N, C-alpha and C positions, 0 to 999 in steps of 0.2 A: 220550569226555571231552574230547579235543583239539578236536573240531569245535564243542563247546559253548563253549569258551574263544575259539575263532576268531570265532564269531558274536557273542559278547559284546564282543570287541575291536573288531570291525567296527562294531557299533552304537555303541559308545563313541566311536569316531573320527567317525562321522556326527553324533552329538550335539554333540561338541566343535566340529566344523566348522560346523554350523548355528548354534551360539551365537556363534562367531567372526564369521560373516556378519552376524548380527543386531546384534552389538555394533559392527561396522564401519559398518553403515548408520545406526544410531542415533547413533553418534559423529560421523559426517560431518554428519548433519542438524543436530544440536544443538550441536556444538562447532566444527567447521571452518567451517560457513556462518553462524555466529552473527553475524559482522561485517557480513553483508549485510542483516540485518533492521533495519527501522526501529525506533527507540526508541518506546516507548509514549508517547502524548500525555499530558502532565502537566496539561493544562487540565481544568477541571471542565465537565461537560456539563449542559445544561438537563434537568430531570427529564422523563421520558416522559409522554405523555398518560395512560397507564395509572396511573402514580404519582400524577399530579394528580387523576385520577378517584377514586382510593382516598382520598387524603389530604384533598382538598377536597370529597369526596362530591358530585361533579358529576352532574347529571341527564343522561340520554341526549341530550336536546336541546342542553344545553351542550356535551357532547362533540362533537356534530355541528358546531356552530358553530365550535368551536375547531379542529377538523380543517379546516374551510373557510378559516379565518384562516391556518393554517399553510400550506395549499396555495397561497393567494393570495400569501403572502409568499415562498414558495419561488420562485414565478415572478419576483417582484421581485428577489430575490437572484440568480437565474440571469441576468437582464437586466443587473444591475449587474456581475456577474463578466465577462460577455461584453464589455460596454463597457469595463471596466477592462483586460481583456486586450488589447483593440484599441488603447486609448490607450498601453498599455505597449509594444506592437509599434511604434507610431509613434515613441515616444521612443527605442527601440532603433535604428530606422532613422536617426533624426537623429544619434544618437551615432556610429553607424557612418560616416555621411557626414562628420562632423567629424573622426573619427580617420583616415579615408581621405585627407582633405586634408593630414594631417601625414605620413602614411607614404609611403615610396617604393613604386613598383610591386612590387618584390621583397618588401618588408615586408607589403604588402597580401595577397600570395599566401600568405605564411607565416601571417599572422593568420587568414585564411580557413581554412587547414588546421588551425590550432590550434582554431578554433571548431568545425569539423567533427569533430575528434577528441573534443572535449568533449561534443558532442551525442551521438556514438556511445556514449561512456562512460555518459552519463546514461541512454540507452536500454537499454544492457546492464544497468545497475543496476536499472532499473525492471522489466526482464524477469525478474530473479532473485527478485522479490517473489512470495510464494505467491499464486496467483490467487484463493484464497479470501479473502485479506486485501485484495485490490485491489478498489476500486469506483470508479466514475466520480465526479467532483466534483459533478455535478448530481443524482446519485442520493441521495435522502434515506435516512437510517437508519430501518429499521422501529422501531416503538415499543419492542419488546423488545430490540433491539440498543442503542438509546439507553440503556435502563435498565441493561443489562449493563456498558456502558462507564462 
């Protein structure tokens, strides 16, 4: 009879320990690291091609043409983003040059250190984002992803 109680006590301890581990993992994921998650976008999204097809009763030919239009415009937007980022980089260089003209050499070194720390912090924050949520800016959302969002 005593061995039966010992086995039950050991199993109970294992179950409680397992539940504690599970609660700790879930608690850390959903409560401790909550501050590192990006807030959901509040903007509305364009309906997906699937939604358009159903609601507008598009023919397969129309769907094909619309896909081609989307693809062509994705290339245009990609070009625009690339050019915009390049222009932004030029403006940042000009700003840095103007600021460097005002700073002393010591202040320039400190400012460069501040910028380096800021860039590291941004990189660390982006590394904390769940890889499943991360996607490149140039990668379009699949139709069903657009519909879900």
